[in-house]
C-alpha positions as CSV (number, residue, x, y, z in Angstrom):
1,X,19.8,-75.4,37.4
2,X,23.4,-76.6,37.5
3,X,23.6,-77.3,33.8
4,X,24.3,-74.0,32.2
5,X,26.3,-74.4,29.1
6,X,25.3,-78.0,28.5
7,X,22.7,-79.5,26.2
8,X,20.9,-82.9,26.5
9,X,23.8,-84.4,24.4
10,X,26.7,-83.4,26.6
11,X,25.7,-83.5,30.3
12,X,25.6,-86.3,32.8
13,X,22.3,-88.2,32.6
14,X,20.6,-88.5,36.0
15,X,19.8,-92.2,35.7
16,X,23.5,-93.1,35.2
17,X,24.4,-91.9,38.7
18,X,24.5,-94.0,41.9
19,X,21.2,-93.9,43.7
20,X,20.9,-93.6,47.5
21,X,17.8,-93.7,49.6
22,X,15.1,-91.4,48.2
23,X,13.8,-88.3,49.8
24,X,10.3,-88.6,51.2
25,X,7.7,-86.0,50.1
26,X,4.7,-88.1,51.2
27,X,4.5,-89.6,47.8
28,X,5.0,-93.4,47.7
29,X,7.3,-94.4,44.9
30,X,6.6,-97.6,42.8
31,X,9.0,-100.5,42.9
32,X,12.3,-99.2,41.7
33,X,12.7,-99.3,38.0
34,X,14.4,-96.9,35.5
35,X,11.8,-94.2,36.1
36,X,11.9,-94.3,39.9
37,X,15.7,-94.1,39.9
38,X,15.5,-90.9,37.7
39,X,13.0,-89.4,40.1
40,X,15.1,-90.3,43.2
41,X,18.2,-88.8,41.7
42,X,16.5,-85.7,40.5
43,X,15.1,-85.1,44.0
44,X,18.4,-85.5,45.5
45,X,20.4,-83.2,43.1
46,X,17.9,-81.0,41.3
47,X,14.8,-80.5,43.4
48,X,14.1,-77.1,45.2
49,X,13.9,-79.3,48.3
50,X,17.1,-81.3,47.7
51,X,19.5,-81.8,50.6
52,X,22.4,-79.3,50.7
53,X,25.1,-82.0,50.2
54,X,26.5,-80.9,46.8
55,X,29.2,-83.7,46.9
56,X,26.6,-86.3,46.0
57,X,25.9,-84.7,42.6
58,X,28.0,-84.4,39.5
59,X,29.1,-80.8,38.5
60,X,27.8,-81.3,35.0
61,X,24.5,-82.9,36.0
62,X,21.5,-81.7,33.8
63,X,18.6,-80.6,36.0
64,X,16.6,-79.3,33.1
65,X,14.1,-81.1,30.9
66,X,15.2,-81.8,27.3
67,X,14.8,-84.3,24.5
68,X,17.5,-86.9,24.9
69,X,17.4,-86.8,28.7
70,X,15.0,-88.9,30.8
71,X,14.1,-86.1,33.1
72,X,10.6,-85.9,31.6
73,X,9.8,-88.9,34.0
74,X,9.8,-86.5,36.9
75,X,6.7,-84.8,35.5
76,X,4.4,-83.8,37.0
77,X,6.8,-82.3,39.5
78,X,4.0,-81.6,42.0
79,X,5.9,-79.7,44.7
80,X,8.4,-77.9,42.6
81,X,8.0,-74.0,42.4
82,X,9.5,-74.2,38.8
83,X,11.0,-76.3,36.1
84,X,13.5,-75.5,33.4
85,X,13.0,-76.8,29.8
86,X,15.6,-76.7,27.1
87,X,14.0,-75.8,23.7
88,X,15.7,-76.6,20.5
89,X,14.5,-73.7,18.4
90,X,15.1,-73.1,14.7
91,X,17.9,-70.7,15.5
92,X,19.5,-72.7,18.4
93,X,18.9,-73.8,21.9
94,X,17.3,-71.7,24.5
95,X,16.1,-72.5,28.0
96,X,12.8,-71.3,29.5
97,X,11.9,-71.5,33.2
98,X,8.2,-72.2,33.9
99,X,6.9,-71.2,37.3
100,X,4.4,-73.5,38.9
101,X,2.1,-73.3,41.9
102,X,4.1,-76.3,43.2
103,X,4.1,-76.4,46.9
104,X,1.3,-73.8,47.2
105,X,-1.4,-76.0,45.5
106,X,0.4,-79.3,45.2
107,X,-2.3,-81.3,43.6
108,X,-3.9,-78.6,41.5
109,X,-3.7,-80.1,38.1
110,X,-3.7,-76.8,36.4
111,X,-0.8,-75.4,38.3
112,X,2.0,-77.8,37.2
113,X,3.5,-78.9,33.9
114,X,2.2,-82.4,32.8
115,X,3.9,-84.8,30.4
116,X,1.4,-84.2,27.5
117,X,1.8,-80.5,27.8
118,X,5.6,-81.0,27.8
119,X,5.3,-83.0,24.6
120,X,3.2,-80.4,22.9
121,X,5.5,-77.6,23.9
122,X,8.5,-79.5,22.6
123,X,6.8,-80.0,19.3
124,X,5.6,-76.3,18.9
125,X,9.1,-75.0,19.8
126,X,10.3,-76.2,16.4
127,X,7.3,-77.1,14.3
128,X,9.3,-77.9,11.1
129,X,11.5,-80.5,12.9
130,X,8.4,-81.9,14.7
131,X,6.8,-82.5,11.3
132,X,4.1,-79.8,11.6
133,X,5.5,-76.9,9.5
134,X,2.0,-76.0,8.6
135,X,1.8,-74.3,12.0
136,X,4.0,-71.5,10.6
137,X,2.0,-71.5,7.4
138,X,-1.3,-70.9,9.2
139,X,0.1,-68.3,11.5
140,X,1.7,-66.2,8.6
141,X,-1.8,-65.2,7.5
142,X,-2.9,-61.7,8.1
143,X,-4.4,-61.4,11.6
144,X,-3.8,-65.0,12.4
145,X,-4.8,-66.0,16.0
146,X,-4.0,-69.2,17.9
147,X,-5.8,-70.4,21.1
148,X,-4.7,-72.9,23.7
149,X,-7.5,-74.4,25.6
150,X,-6.8,-75.5,29.2
151,X,-3.4,-73.9,29.1
152,X,-2.4,-74.5,32.7
153,X,1.1,-73.0,33.2
154,X,1.2,-71.9,29.6
155,X,4.2,-73.9,28.4
156,X,2.8,-74.8,25.0
157,X,1.8,-71.2,24.2
158,X,5.2,-69.9,25.4
159,X,7.0,-72.6,23.3
160,X,5.1,-71.5,20.2
161,X,5.8,-67.9,20.9
162,X,9.5,-68.7,21.1
163,X,9.3,-70.6,17.8
164,X,7.8,-67.6,16.2
165,X,10.5,-65.4,17.6
166,X,13.2,-67.8,16.3
167,X,11.6,-67.9,12.8
168,X,11.2,-65.0,10.4
169,X,7.5,-64.7,11.2
170,X,8.0,-61.6,13.3
171,X,10.8,-59.0,14.0
172,X,12.4,-60.5,17.1
173,X,13.5,-57.2,18.4
174,X,9.9,-56.0,18.7
175,X,8.6,-59.1,20.4
176,X,9.7,-59.0,24.0
177,X,7.0,-57.8,26.4
178,X,5.2,-55.0,24.5
179,X,1.4,-55.1,24.4
180,X,0.6,-58.1,22.3
181,X,-1.3,-56.1,19.7
182,X,2.1,-54.4,18.9
183,X,4.0,-57.7,18.9
184,X,4.9,-57.7,15.2
185,X,5.2,-55.0,12.7
186,X,3.0,-55.3,10.6
187,X,0.6,-56.9,13.1
188,X,1.3,-60.6,13.4
189,X,0.0,-63.7,15.1
190,X,-1.1,-63.7,18.7
191,X,-1.6,-66.6,21.1
192,X,-4.6,-66.7,23.5
193,X,-3.9,-69.0,26.4
194,X,-7.2,-69.8,28.1
195,X,-8.1,-71.6,31.4
196,X,-10.9,-71.5,33.8
197,X,-8.7,-71.1,36.9
198,X,-7.4,-67.6,38.0
199,X,-4.1,-69.0,39.4
200,X,-3.3,-70.6,36.0
201,X,-4.0,-67.3,34.2
202,X,-1.6,-65.6,36.6
203,X,1.0,-68.2,35.9
204,X,0.5,-67.9,32.1
205,X,1.1,-64.1,32.4
206,X,4.1,-64.4,34.7
207,X,5.8,-67.1,32.6
208,X,5.2,-65.3,29.3
209,X,6.7,-62.1,30.7
210,X,9.6,-63.7,32.3
211,X,10.5,-65.7,29.1
212,X,10.3,-62.6,26.9
213,X,7.1,-63.5,25.0
214,X,4.6,-61.3,26.9
215,X,4.0,-59.5,23.6
216,X,2.8,-62.7,21.9
217,X,0.9,-64.6,24.7
218,X,-2.1,-63.3,26.6
219,X,-4.1,-65.1,29.2
220,X,-8.0,-65.2,29.0
221,X,-10.5,-66.8,31.3
222,X,-12.6,-69.5,29.6
223,X,-14.2,-72.8,30.2
224,X,-13.6,-75.1,27.2
225,X,-16.4,-77.4,28.1
226,X,-19.0,-74.6,28.0
227,X,-20.2,-73.4,24.6
228,X,-21.2,-69.9,25.9
229,X,-17.7,-69.5,27.2
230,X,-16.2,-70.6,23.9
231,X,-18.5,-68.1,22.1
232,X,-17.1,-65.3,24.4
233,X,-13.6,-66.3,23.4
234,X,-14.4,-66.1,19.7
235,X,-16.3,-62.8,20.0
236,X,-13.4,-61.3,21.9
237,X,-10.4,-62.6,19.9
238,X,-11.3,-64.2,16.6
239,X,-14.8,-63.7,15.3
240,X,-14.0,-65.7,12.1
241,X,-12.5,-68.6,14.2
242,X,-9.0,-69.5,15.3
243,X,-6.3,-70.6,12.8
244,X,-4.6,-72.8,15.3
245,X,-6.1,-74.6,18.3
246,X,-3.9,-76.3,20.9
247,X,-4.6,-78.5,24.0
248,X,-3.2,-81.3,26.1
249,X,-4.8,-83.9,28.4
250,X,-8.1,-82.3,28.4
251,X,-9.9,-85.2,30.0
252,X,-13.3,-83.5,29.9
253,X,-13.0,-83.3,26.1
254,X,-11.0,-86.4,25.2
255,X,-13.7,-88.9,26.6
256,X,-15.5,-91.1,24.1
257,X,-14.3,-89.1,21.1
258,X,-15.3,-92.0,18.7
259,X,-18.9,-90.8,19.2
260,X,-20.2,-87.8,17.4
261,X,-21.8,-86.5,20.7
262,X,-18.4,-86.3,22.3
263,X,-17.8,-82.6,23.6
264,X,-14.6,-82.4,21.7
265,X,-16.2,-82.1,18.4
266,X,-18.6,-79.4,19.4
267,X,-15.8,-77.4,21.0
268,X,-13.5,-77.7,17.9
269,X,-16.4,-76.9,15.6
270,X,-17.0,-73.7,17.5
271,X,-13.3,-72.7,17.7
272,X,-11.7,-73.7,14.4
273,X,-11.9,-71.2,11.6
274,X,-14.2,-72.2,8.8
275,X,-12.8,-69.5,6.5
276,X,-9.2,-70.8,6.6
277,X,-9.0,-74.2,4.9
278,X,-5.6,-74.7,6.5
279,X,-6.7,-74.1,10.1
280,X,-5.1,-76.8,12.3
281,X,-5.6,-78.5,15.6
282,X,-2.8,-80.1,17.8
283,X,-3.9,-82.1,20.8
284,X,-1.5,-84.0,23.0
285,X,-2.8,-86.9,25.0
286,X,-2.1,-90.3,26.6
287,X,-2.5,-93.0,24.0
288,X,-3.9,-95.6,26.4
289,X,-7.0,-93.9,28.0
290,X,-7.3,-90.6,26.1
291,X,-6.6,-91.8,22.5
292,X,-8.5,-89.5,20.1
293,X,-10.4,-91.4,17.5
294,X,-12.9,-89.9,14.9
295,X,-16.5,-90.9,15.0
296,X,-17.5,-93.4,12.2
297,X,-20.0,-91.0,10.8
298,X,-17.7,-87.9,11.3
299,X,-18.0,-85.3,8.6
300,X,-16.4,-82.3,10.4
301,X,-12.7,-83.2,10.9
302,X,-10.0,-85.5,9.7
303,X,-6.8,-86.7,11.3
304,X,-3.8,-85.5,9.3
305,X,-1.1,-87.3,11.4
306,X,-0.1,-88.7,14.8
307,X,3.2,-87.7,16.3
308,X,4.5,-90.1,19.0
309,X,6.4,-88.9,22.1
310,X,9.2,-91.4,20.9
311,X,10.2,-88.5,18.5
312,X,11.3,-86.7,21.7
313,X,12.7,-89.7,23.6
314,X,9.7,-89.7,25.9
315,X,10.0,-93.3,27.0
316,X,8.0,-94.8,29.9
317,X,9.3,-95.4,33.4
318,X,10.1,-99.0,32.3
319,X,12.0,-97.9,29.2
320,X,9.2,-98.8,26.8
321,X,8.0,-96.7,23.9
322,X,6.2,-93.5,24.7
323,X,2.6,-93.6,26.0
324,X,2.0,-90.0,24.7
325,X,1.2,-88.7,21.3
326,X,0.0,-85.6,19.4
327,X,-2.9,-85.8,17.0
328,X,-3.1,-83.3,14.3
329,X,-6.6,-82.5,12.9
330,X,-8.1,-80.3,10.3
331,X,-11.6,-79.6,9.0
332,X,-12.7,-82.4,6.5
333,X,-12.5,-81.2,2.9
């Protein structure tokens, strides 16, 4: 990362630089547009596999991901061993580095950061600025517990943990990498990052520790499409249900949500606390083919708001408005 000391507002945007012939990683690029130019230049100047010809890159080039830059267009960075993201926390800017399986398991969807997960993480890093200050409210309750389903590399959980550190929710000095049940004094919120794949659980643990939030985030194996597995998660971590449920691009759950039989509603009904009327769900998805709609005869949940990726400058490759959004749900009252 050549951008230390720079934020998204004061470093050279990749797409403004001259483009030369792209590197070939066996991935065929679409016809050149704004997005493909960003990808080409990022591969030349920022990729782990970039050519060692430093003169082609600007000294102040931003190689991290951040609102205000267009580097989100490189996601998913399938071969990269890591990506660095700039979080705009309540108390200032901080960068986190997210390790990926990258070249080890190049097309393992759980082993890399995806655009929807990136959007969710940006929102959770500063819930108040994102428009979901209620996230802090639900997690300030005694023994509050959050769960991320299908956590992948753990970016959303880590971003939320960073937000908690940056707020007054916990004593920051006690939050680094202690056992998570000692994370706050008195005991405070914990985040359970679940996934069905062992490599993802290892990445979550590694990323949480390396980014100083191992005391808040713990990985747990679970299958979010299996009700017995969800029951095990509840019995282990939150018998009264979770106060906050997170997820992104969960294709198995986001299909046909306009029907009451869609698996999403059974999963949420099992996980979301019934005793906390403010329990909240944040789900990030592609608007086009994963759009979450309530069933006509739904009586369980209500949509509180939708947050567009435009809020974080997540334009499409062609420069159009974002095709990602976050939907915020609560139990119907």
